[in-house]
C-alpha positions in Angstrom: -61.2 -15.1 -37.2 -58.7 -12.7 -38.8 -55.0 -13.1 -39.2 -51.7 -11.2 -40.1 -48.7 -13.0 -41.6 -45.2 -11.9 -40.8 -42.0 -13.0 -42.6 -38.7 -13.9 -40.9 -37.4 -10.4 -41.8 -40.0 -8.8 -39.5 -38.3 -10.2 -36.4 -35.7 -8.2 -34.5 -32.6 -9.9 -33.2 -32.2 -9.4 -29.4 -28.5 -9.9 -29.1 -28.6 -9.6 -25.3 -31.0 -12.5 -24.8 -30.0 -14.5 -28.0 -33.5 -14.6 -29.5 -35.8 -12.8 -31.9 -38.9 -10.8 -31.2 -41.8 -9.1 -32.9 -44.1 -6.5 -31.3 -47.7 -6.0 -32.5 -49.7 -3.0 -31.3 -53.1 -3.9 -29.8 -54.6 -1.3 -32.1 -53.9 -3.6 -35.0 -55.3 -6.9 -33.5 -57.6 -5.8 -30.8 -57.8 -7.3 -27.3 -58.7 -10.9 -28.3 -56.6 -13.9 -27.6 -54.1 -14.8 -30.3 -52.9 -18.1 -31.8 -49.5 -18.4 -33.5 -48.7 -20.8 -36.3 -45.6 -21.4 -38.3 -45.9 -21.2 -42.1 -44.1 -24.1 -43.8 -42.3 -24.0 -47.1 -45.3 -25.8 -48.7 -47.6 -23.0 -47.3 -49.2 -25.3 -44.8 -49.4 -24.2 -41.1 -48.1 -26.0 -38.0 -47.9 -25.3 -34.3 -44.9 -23.3 -33.1 -43.3 -23.0 -29.7 -43.1 -19.3 -28.8 -43.2 -17.1 -25.8 -46.1 -14.6 -26.1 -46.2 -11.6 -23.8 -49.5 -9.8 -23.6 -49.1 -6.2 -22.4 -51.6 -3.5 -22.2 -50.6 -1.8 -25.5 -48.9 -4.6 -27.4 -48.3 -8.3 -27.9 -44.6 -9.4 -28.0 -43.8 -12.7 -29.7 -40.4 -14.2 -28.8 -38.8 -17.0 -30.9 -35.4 -18.8 -30.7 -35.0 -18.4 -34.5 -37.0 -16.1 -36.9 -39.8 -17.9 -38.7 -42.6 -17.1 -41.2 -45.6 -16.9 -38.9 -49.4 -16.3 -39.0 -51.0 -14.6 -36.0 -54.7 -15.4 -35.7 -56.8 -13.2 -33.6 
């Protein structure tokens, strides 16, 4: 399994919906199922509640607040 880590700064604030999102092109991660984890301050990983929208060309991850995350694929 491979992964990509994203910092809070990578998330874009959606003022209209009051949340934050990140879009990842399918070219970068392929067409496999993904698993999202929150990276804690002590560098451990925990589950995170997020909305994941899987479109044909990209994955969109939506969070209430920006977090440091790891996307496993």
